[in-house]
C-alpha positions in Angstrom: 9.6 0.5 22.5 11.7 -2.5 21.8 12.7 -3.0 18.2 12.2 -6.5 17.0 13.5 -8.0 13.8 10.1 -8.9 12.4 8.1 -5.7 13.5 7.8 -4.5 10.0 7.4 -7.9 8.3 3.9 -7.3 7.0 4.9 -4.1 5.3 8.0 -5.8 3.9 6.0 -8.4 2.0 5.7 -8.0 -1.7 3.0 -5.5 -2.8 2.0 -4.6 0.8 3.1 -1.0 0.6 1.8 -0.8 -2.9 -1.6 -2.0 -1.9 -1.9 0.5 1.0 -1.0 3.4 -1.3 -3.3 2.1 -4.1 -6.2 1.9 -1.7 -5.4 5.4 -0.4 -5.3 6.8 -3.9 -8.5 4.8 -5.0 -10.7 4.6 -1.9 -13.9 2.6 -2.2 -12.5 0.3 -4.9 -13.1 -3.4 -5.2 -10.3 -5.8 -4.4 -10.2 -6.7 -8.1 -9.9 -3.0 -9.1 -6.9 -2.6 -6.8 -5.3 -5.9 -7.9 -5.5 -4.8 -11.6 -4.3 -1.2 -11.3 -0.8 -2.1 -12.4 1.1 -5.2 -13.5 2.0 -7.8 -11.0 0.8 -11.0 -9.6 -2.8 -10.6 -8.8 -2.9 -13.6 -6.4 -0.1 -12.0 -4.4 -1.9 -8.7 -4.3 -5.1 -10.4 -3.2 -3.2 -12.1 -0.4 -1.7 -8.8 0.7 -5.2 -7.2 0.8 -6.5 -10.1 2.9 -3.5 -9.8 5.3 -4.0 -6.0 5.6 -7.6 -6.5 6.3 -6.7 -9.0 9.1 -4.2 -6.5 10.4 -6.8 -3.8 10.6 -5.3 -1.5 8.0 -8.0 -2.1 5.4 -11.7 -2.7 6.0 -14.8 -3.6 4.0 -17.4 -0.9 3.3 -20.9 -1.7 2.1 -22.3 0.8 -0.4 -25.9 1.9 -0.7 -26.4 -0.6 -3.5 -25.1 -3.5 -1.4 -21.7 -3.7 -3.2 -18.7 -4.4 -1.0 -15.7 -2.0 -1.4 -12.5 -1.6 0.5 -11.0 1.4 2.2 -8.3 2.2 4.6 -9.0 2.3 8.3 -7.8 5.3 10.3 -4.6 3.2 11.2 -4.2 2.4 7.5 -4.5 6.1 6.6 -1.9 7.0 9.1 0.5 4.4 7.6 -0.3 5.6 4.1 0.6 9.1 5.0 4.0 8.0 6.4 4.6 5.8 3.4 3.9 8.7 1.0 6.5 10.8 3.0 9.0 8.0 2.8 8.4 7.5 -0.9 8.9 11.2 -1.7 12.1 11.3 0.3 13.4 8.2 -1.5 12.5 9.7 -4.9 14.2 12.9 -4.1 17.3 11.1 -2.7 17.5 9.0 -5.8 17.3 12.0 -8.1 19.9 13.9 -6.1 22.3 11.0 -6.0 22.0 10.2 -9.7 25.3 9.9 -11.5 25.6 12.7 -14.1 26.9 10.1 -16.6 23.6 8.2 -16.2 21.6 11.2 -17.6 23.2 11.0 -21.1 
């Protein structure tokens, strides 16, 4: 595998990783529900959802009532699992490297 500078560009975009983890935590939500889970620019979150759909990480699911919801694809679920591992490692690292003077 050849590493290219823009290989991770989609995930580096604002709210991309957040959206993946939010959909993983709240499967079968509407786009609006995901966009409004937390503060932040809803238009940007909407754009990330659309880009992640185009990339094949999120897909539309039609419910029995005919409502359209979103969920992660198998590829999206695999990325979400890795992101959760990275997030946990980052949180642990941040706590372990906290300056003792910062806790006062």
